[in-house]
N, C-alpha and C positions, 0 to 999 in steps of 0.2 A: 732140420733144415725148414726154413720158412719159404713159402713160396706164394705170391700173388699169379693168379691167373686172369688175364685180361682178354676178353672174348669180344672183338669189335665186330659190330652189327652195321656200321656206316649210318647210323641214324643221327650222328651230330653230336652224341653225348661226350665222347672220348675225342675233345678237341686237341690239337696239338699241345696247348696249356695244360690240360687236364693230364695228358699223357706224360708230359715233360715233368710235371709236379710228381705224379706217380712214381717214375722211374727216380727221380731225385730222393723221394721220400724213402723208397725201397732201398736204395743204395745206400742211404745214410743209416738203416737200421740191417742192412747185410742180409737183405731178402732178395731173392731171385725173382724175376718176372717172366711169367710164360706168355706169349702173345698168340692168340688165334687170330690173324689179320683180316683186313677188307681193304681193297684198292690195290693200287701199285706203287704208291710212295712209302716204302718200307724205311724211309729215314724217320718216319715219325715214331719208330719203335725203337730208336738209339737207346741202348743201355740195357736192352732185353737179350740175356744170353739165350733165349730159346723162342723161336718163332716157328709158328706150325702151319703153314699155307696148305691148303688142300691141293688136289691136282690142278683145278680151273685158276685158283688164286696164284699158283706158283707160275703156271703159263702166261697168265695176263701180266704179273709184276715182272717177269723175265723177258716177255716178248717172244718167247720160243714155243712152237708146237710140240706137245709132248707125245712123241710116238714110239719111242724105244730107250733103251737104258742111256745110251749115248746123249739122247736130247733132255733127259732128267738130269744127266751130270753137268750139261752145259747150262741148263737153267739153275742149277744151284750154284754153279760157278758164279754166274751173273749176279745172282742174289747176294752170295757172300762178298764179291767184289764191290758192289753198289753199297752194302751195309759198310764194309770195312771202309770205303773212302768217306762215308757220311757219319761213320763212328756209330753205326747203329748196332754192331757186335761188340760185346765186352766179354773178358774172360770169366769165368766162373768165380762168383763170389766165394772168398774164403772166411770162415768164420773164425774170429780171433780167440 
């Protein structure tokens, strides 16, 4: 399995256009993209089957204070719902 890891630092290098090109090229070559995100707009990562926010990134993106298991679940649901509505989640790439 081939994978590209994108670690976002919010420095302006990974513009929406660069990310979109990366996602398109990866999809064309059946390569999965794993994203370590920054910011709250996860639609930028549409097409990445794996997004790995840390606790503070998850809380900020979901707009939820993470205090217990139920708040983590709620935040994860918000991110999944948001990503699915903006098509930022895609099923695992199957190699032919």
